[in-house]
Structure formats: structure tokens, C-alpha cells
N, C-alpha and C positions, 0 to 999 in steps of 0.2 A: 234235876230235870234230865241231865244227860243219861243217868242210870235208868230212868224210866223209859227213855227212848230206846236204849239198848235192850232192855227187858221186853218191851213191846215188839221189837224187831225179832228177837229170839223166839218168842211164843207164836209168831206168825210165820215161821219158816216152813217151807214145803220142800220135800224131796221129789223131784220130777224124774221119772224113769221112763225112757222111751226106747223101744226096740226098732232099730233101723236095719236096713240091708247091710250086713257085715259087722255092725257094731251095736253095743248096748250103751246108751247115753245116760249119764247120771248128772243131775244138776241140783245143787242146794239153792233154790230160787232166791236170787238177789244177793247172795253172799259169796258164791264160789263158781268158778268157771266149769264148763262141761268136762266130765271125765269120761273117756271112752274105753270100753272093754271089748276087744275083738270077739265076735261070736265063735270063731274057730278055736279060741283059747278056753272056752267054757266046757268043762267035762260033765257037769250035772247041775240041775237047779231043782231044789226041793223046798216045799212050803214048810215053814217052821213057826213055832210059837216060842217066845223067849221072854226073859226078864231083862229089860234094857240095862238096868243098873247092875244087877248081879252078873249077867253074862257078858256085857260089853262095856261096862264102866259108865253108862249113861247114854243120853241122846247126842246126836251130832255125828261128826266124822271122827272115827277112831282109827288110827294107823298103828300097826304093830308088824313085826317081821313076818308073822304067819297069817295075819288077818287084816282086811280093810273093811271097816264097818260104816254103813251109811244109814242112820236111823233118825227120822224127824219126829215121829210120834208113834204111839201104839205099841203093841207087843207081838205083832204078826208080821211076817215077811217071807222072803225067799233067800235061801242060802245057796250061793253059787260056789261050786268047787271048780277052780280053774285047773287046767291040765298040768300046771307046774306045782300043784298042791296048795296054793293059796286059797283061803276061804274068804268069801265076800258076802256077808249078811246085808241084805237090803230091806229096809222097812217098807211096808206096802199096806194100803187100805184094802187092796184087792189082790192078795198073794196068789190065789189059784189062777186068776187070769194072767198075771205077770209070768208065772212059771210056765203056763201053757204057751204064751207068746214067745218066750225065750226058747222053749223046746222046739216049737214050730220053726222059728227062725234058724236055730242051729241045725235042724234037719234039712233045711233048704240050702245051706251053704256047702 
């Protein structure tokens, strides 16, 4: 029964990405606290299509020295390149809108 509850929780996960004044907020709904990325630290945001398993090792939060990946579902998203060289792929159901919102917010800071 416990494994079924864990499975149900994992398949209902959502990545919530919000663009606020000064920061990009990332939250894995119900599992993980908010991660903030300062907009002034973002060098670029581009829409990408990827294979979650082949390119990033699967869904979820993946941390490595050169990349921080946040993917809840799908195969499309936005890849941020931070000023320090770190790559941050973000899964998104509406990647064009997210990239535009990030670009607009970065331009206004």
C-alpha cells in the first residue's frame, strides 16, 4: 500500500515556474521548497526539445556540477544559461511563453 501511495504521489507531481520581479521561482509542487534564480544571473533562455531519459537521466530534479535540471513531465522546456556558465533545463508545457516571460523580465531588470 505504501508503494502505491508513493507511486501516485510521483505521477501527480507538477513543476511550478513563476517569473517574479527580480527572481525566477521553481517549485516541485508538494515535494520541495521554492528554488529562486536571480534574473540578473540569467544569460539566455531558449526553447528546447529533449529526451528526458537520454539527455538528463529521467524526470525530477537532477543536480550535477554543470547542470541543474527540473523536469516533471513531457519533452519540451526552456534551457537557461546562467552568467556563471551553469545550464538549467526547465520542463514546461508552454515553453515559448515561459522563455518570453523570462526574456521580458530580464530586460526590465
